[in-house]
NULONU-445336 format. One record per residue: x, y, z of N, C-alpha, C, O in turn; residue number from 1. Coordinates in steps of 0.2 Angstrom, whole numbers, padded with zeros to 4 digits. Each point is the difference from the previous one (the first is absolute). Layout:
BEGIN
PT   n.c1   n.c2   n.c3  ca.c1  ca.c2  ca.c3   c.c1   c.c2   c.c3   o.c1   o.c2   o.c3  resi
PT      X      Y      Z      X      Y      Z      X      Y      Z      X      Y      Z   NUM
...
This chain:
BEGIN
PT   n.c1   n.c2   n.c3  ca.c1  ca.c2  ca.c3   c.c1   c.c2   c.c3   o.c1   o.c2   o.c3  resi
PT   0603   0656   0307  -0003   0001   0006  -0005   0006  -0001   0001   0005  -0003     1
PT  -0007  -0005   0007  -0005   0005  -0001   0000   0004   0006   0000  -0002   0006     2
PT   0001   0009  -0007   0000   0005   0005  -0007   0002   0002  -0004   0000  -0004     3
PT   0003   0002   0010  -0006   0002   0002  -0003   0007  -0003  -0006   0001  -0002     4
PT   0011   0003   0000  -0002   0006  -0004  -0003  -0002  -0007  -0004   0003  -0002     5
PT   0007  -0008  -0001  -0002  -0002  -0007  -0007  -0004   0001  -0004   0001  -0004     6
PT   0003  -0004   0010  -0007  -0004   0000  -0006   0005   0001  -0005  -0001  -0001     7
PT   0007   0007   0004  -0006   0005   0001  -0002   0003  -0006  -0006   0002  -0001     8
PT   0010  -0001  -0004  -0001   0003  -0007  -0003  -0005  -0005  -0004   0002  -0004     9
PT   0004  -0008   0005  -0002  -0005  -0005  -0007  -0002   0003  -0002  -0001   0006    10
PT  -0003   0000  -0011  -0007  -0003   0002   0001  -0007   0002   0004  -0004  -0002    11
PT  -0008   0002   0007   0000  -0006   0003  -0005  -0005  -0005  -0005   0002  -0002    12
PT   0008  -0008   0001  -0004  -0005  -0004  -0003  -0005   0004  -0003  -0005  -0002    13
PT   0004   0005   0009  -0003  -0005   0004  -0007   0001   0002  -0003   0005  -0001    14
PT   0000  -0010   0003  -0007   0000   0001  -0001   0004   0007   0004   0000   0004    15
PT  -0010   0002  -0003  -0002   0003   0006   0000  -0005   0006  -0001  -0006  -0001    16
PT   0002   0009   0007   0001  -0005   0006  -0007  -0003   0001  -0001  -0005   0003    17
PT  -0004   0009  -0005  -0007  -0003   0002  -0002  -0006  -0004  -0002  -0005   0003    18
PT   0004   0004  -0009  -0001  -0006  -0004   0005  -0006   0003  -0002  -0005  -0001    19
PT   0008   0007   0003   0004  -0005   0002  -0002  -0003   0006   0002  -0006   0002    20
PT  -0005   0010   0003  -0002  -0002   0006  -0007  -0003   0001  -0001  -0003   0005    21
PT  -0002   0002  -0011  -0007  -0002   0000   0000  -0008   0002  -0004  -0002   0004    22
PT   0009  -0001  -0007   0000  -0008   0002   0002  -0001   0007  -0003  -0004   0003    23
PT   0007   0008   0000   0002   0000   0007  -0006   0001   0004  -0001  -0003   0005    24
PT  -0003   0008  -0007  -0006   0002   0004  -0005  -0005   0000  -0003  -0002   0005    25
PT   0002  -0001  -0011  -0005  -0006   0000   0003  -0006   0004  -0004  -0003   0003    26
PT   0010   0002  -0003   0003  -0006   0004  -0001   0002   0008  -0002  -0005   0003    27
PT   0003   0011  -0001  -0001   0002   0007  -0007  -0001   0002  -0002  -0002   0005    28
PT  -0003   0004  -0010  -0007   0000   0002  -0002  -0008   0000  -0004  -0001   0005    29
PT   0006  -0003  -0009  -0001  -0007   0000   0002  -0003   0006  -0003  -0004   0004    30
PT   0009   0005  -0002   0003  -0002   0006  -0003   0002   0006  -0001  -0004   0005    31
PT  -0002   0010  -0005  -0003   0003   0006  -0007  -0004   0001  -0002  -0001   0005    32
PT  -0001   0000  -0011  -0007  -0004   0000   0001  -0007   0003  -0004  -0002   0004    33
PT   0009  -0001  -0006   0002  -0007   0002   0001   0000   0008  -0002  -0004   0003    34
PT   0006   0009  -0001   0002   0000   0007  -0006   0001   0004  -0001  -0003   0006    35
PT  -0003   0008  -0008  -0006   0002   0004  -0005  -0006   0000  -0003  -0002   0005    36
PT   0002  -0002  -0010  -0004  -0006  -0001   0002  -0005   0005  -0003  -0004   0003    37
PT   0010   0003  -0003   0003  -0005   0004  -0001   0001   0007  -0001  -0004   0004    38
PT   0002   0010  -0002  -0002   0002   0007  -0007  -0001   0002  -0001  -0003   0006    39
PT  -0004   0005  -0010  -0007  -0002   0001  -0001  -0007   0001  -0003  -0003   0005    40
PT   0006  -0001  -0009   0000  -0008   0000   0003  -0002   0007  -0003  -0005   0003    41
PT   0009   0007  -0002   0003  -0002   0006  -0004   0002   0007  -0001  -0004   0004    42
PT  -0002   0010  -0004  -0004   0002   0006  -0006  -0004   0000  -0003  -0002   0005    43
PT   0000   0000  -0011  -0006  -0004   0000   0002  -0007   0003  -0004  -0003   0004    44
PT   0009   0000  -0006   0003  -0006   0002   0001   0000   0008  -0002  -0005   0003    45
PT   0005   0010   0000   0001   0000   0007  -0007   0001   0003  -0001  -0003   0006    46
PT  -0004   0007  -0008  -0006   0000   0003  -0004  -0006   0000  -0003  -0002   0005    47
PT   0004  -0002  -0010  -0003  -0007  -0001   0003  -0005   0005  -0004  -0004   0003    48
PT   0011   0005  -0002   0003  -0005   0005  -0002   0002   0007  -0001  -0004   0004    49
PT   0000   0011  -0003  -0002   0002   0007  -0007  -0002   0001  -0002  -0002   0006    50
PT  -0002   0002  -0011  -0007  -0002   0001  -0001  -0008   0001  -0003  -0002   0005    51
PT   0008  -0001  -0008   0000  -0008   0001   0002  -0001   0007  -0002  -0005   0003    52
PT   0007   0008  -0001   0003  -0001   0007  -0006   0002   0005   0000  -0004   0005    53
PT  -0004   0009  -0006  -0005   0002   0005  -0005  -0005   0000  -0003  -0003   0005    54
PT   0000   0001  -0011  -0005  -0005  -0001   0002  -0007   0002  -0004  -0004   0003    55
PT   0010   0002  -0004   0002  -0007   0001   0002  -0001   0007   0001  -0006   0002    56
PT  -0001   0011   0002   0002  -0001   0007   0008   0000   0002   0002  -0003   0004    57
PT   0001   0006  -0008   0008   0001   0000   0003  -0004  -0005  -0003  -0003  -0005    58
PT   0010   0002   0006   0004  -0003  -0005  -0001  -0007  -0001   0000  -0003  -0005    59
PT  -0001  -0001   0011  -0002  -0007   0000  -0006  -0001  -0003  -0001  -0005  -0004    60
PT  -0004   0008   0005  -0007   0000  -0002   0000   0001  -0008  -0003  -0004  -0004    61
PT   0007   0009   0002   0000   0002  -0007   0004  -0006  -0004  -0003  -0002  -0005    62
PT   0008  -0001   0008   0004  -0005  -0003  -0005  -0007  -0001   0000  -0003  -0005    63
PT  -0003   0002   0011  -0004  -0006  -0001  -0006   0001  -0005  -0002  -0005  -0003    64
PT  -0001   0011   0003  -0006   0001  -0005   0003   0000  -0007  -0003  -0003  -0004    65
PT   0009   0005   0003   0003   0000  -0007   0002  -0008  -0002  -0002  -0001  -0005    66
PT   0004  -0002   0010   0002  -0008  -0002  -0007  -0003  -0001   0000  -0005  -0004    67
PT  -0005   0006   0008  -0006  -0003  -0001  -0003   0002  -0007  -0004  -0004  -0003    68
PT   0005   0010   0001  -0003   0002  -0007   0004  -0003  -0005  -0003  -0002  -0005    69
PT   0009   0001   0006   0005  -0003  -0006  -0001  -0007   0000  -0001  -0003  -0006    70
PT   0001  -0001   0011   0000  -0007   0000  -0007  -0003   0002  -0001  -0006  -0001    71
PT  -0004   0010   0002  -0007  -0002   0001  -0001  -0004   0007  -0005  -0004   0000    72
PT   0009   0004   0005  -0001  -0003   0006  -0005   0003   0004  -0001  -0002   0006    73
């Protein structure tokens, strides 16, 4: 068993915490970028849907315009 008094006197052979946490920091930065970009894409989609609702004359007008665009009627 290792006592705390012995651990203070022995030199540490472990890596510094900075190098060990670099991978975690990179993962957090990548995740943050993905979440921010997904938020922008979601907001863009909502604004496009709102624009379509306004231009199409409401939900029924948007639906009929979408169906005519898909089926060519």
